[in-house]
Each structure stands twice: as C-alpha cells, then as structure tokens.
N, C-alpha and C positions, 0 to 999 in steps of 0.2 A: 438436552431439551434445553433451549433458550427462554430466558426469564420473559414476562410481556412487555417490560420496557426495552428491552435489548430488540425484540421483535418488532415492535413499533418503527426504534431508530433507522432498522435497516429497511422496513415499507418506506417510509420517508424518503429513502434513497434510491427506491427503484422509480424508472420512468418508463413509460411507452416506447413501443421502437418507432424511429422515425423513418420513412423513405421507402418505397415500394421494393428495394432490393432486400429488405427485412424480414423476417417472418412475424407474424402479430406476436405480441407478448410485453413482457414486461421486462426491463435491464437494468442494471447497477448503476448508478452515477458513478463518473469516473473515479471519484473519492471511495466510492464503497468497494470500487473494482479492486484498488489498490491496496485497501484494507483484508479483504478478500483473500488477494494473493501474499500479502505478507503473512497471513493466518497460514495458509496452504505452506509455505514455506518453513514456518514454524511448526506444523503439523508433521513435517517430514522430518525433524529436530534436526534443521539446519546441515543435513547430510545431503542432500539433493541437490545437486545444481540446477534442474530444470524448472523448478519454481522461482528461484531468485533469478533465472533469464526472463522466465514470462512477467517477474515483478518489473524489472528493468525495461523490458521492451513496451508494456504497459504505460509506466512512467513517462518514456520517450515519448511516444506517440500520442500519448494524452497530455502531454506538458503545456496546453495553451489552454487546455479546458478544466486544468485542477485548480481549484479555491482551495490553496494551502491551509487557509484558516479554517476552513471547514473540515478539510481533512484529518487536521491535527484535534478539533472539537469533537469530530464522529469516532476517531480511533481512540481516543479518551474516552468518551462516553460510554466505548464498548470494552474497556479495559483493555484495547490491542494497542494502544500506542508505543508498548515497547518493540513488539512486531515491528511494525511500520518502520521503527527508529531503526532496528537492526537490519532488516532488509535494505533499506535506503542507504546506510552507512556501508555495509558490505559491496553494495553494487558501485557507490564512489569507490570502492578501494580495490575492486576486482575488474570493473571494466570501463570506459570512456571516462576519464576525470572529468568532474563539473559538468556531466552529459544531462544530470537531473538532481543538481544543486538545490533547484527551487524547492526541493520537499525538504531538505532542511533549512532552506533561509531563514526561515522566521524565528527558528530557536537552535541553541546548540544542542546537540545531540545529546542524551542522556548518558550517563556512566557508562550502561550495559553496552550502548552500541557504541561506545569509544573502547572498550574494551575488545569487544568482537571485532573492530577494525584491526586493532594490535595483533588478536590471535592470528585472523589470516594472514596479515604482513609478513608473520614469522613463518 
C-alpha cells in the first residue's frame, strides 16, 4: 500500500485521454510512464528483458514529450530514481547507443547505474 504522499504524486501525473481513438479514462504522464516501466523492470529483478525493452520503446517514442527535470524530480520524490537510472543506463548499453541519452543528460548516472552497465558489458 502506498503512502498518501506518494499517491498524491501519482495522481498529479495522471491526465485524461485525448482524441476520439482512445477509450475514456486517465493516462500516466510520459514521465510517470517511464517511472512505472523502470519499477516494473526492477520488480522482475532485472532478469527479464521484456520490461527493459518496454522502457526503451517508451523512452524513444516519448522522447519529445519527456521533461527530464520532471522525470528526475518525480522519480526522486517516489524513491524510484535508482530504478530509472539503471533502466536508462542498461538501455544505453544494450540497445542503440545515444537513442535515449536525453534521460540521463541532466546528470551523471549514479554509481549503481554505472555498475549495472559494467556488469552487463561483461
């Protein structure tokens, strides 16, 4: 169960669907989508490739709409920034280099993300 503060953060990052081709309802913001996918990858204990590919595809398709500062602040507020860093770093290591570099461009990846890249590269 999430604490009320974390639930409030998540609700702030939901928006109504737009367009006639979508079912009515709320959708996660691009930043919250990436945080959710990074957490999903973590919940699979970094052993399943599908959640990492999902993160990568979302990051590439949302690259023009992602506010990296907002992504960082929201992930930090939810204590999920390490998961986003690890997912983004592994995507840079495993897939097309520099395809989602904008996610990490604001800051140097933390030590845990740099270690994850080294483990994968070996």
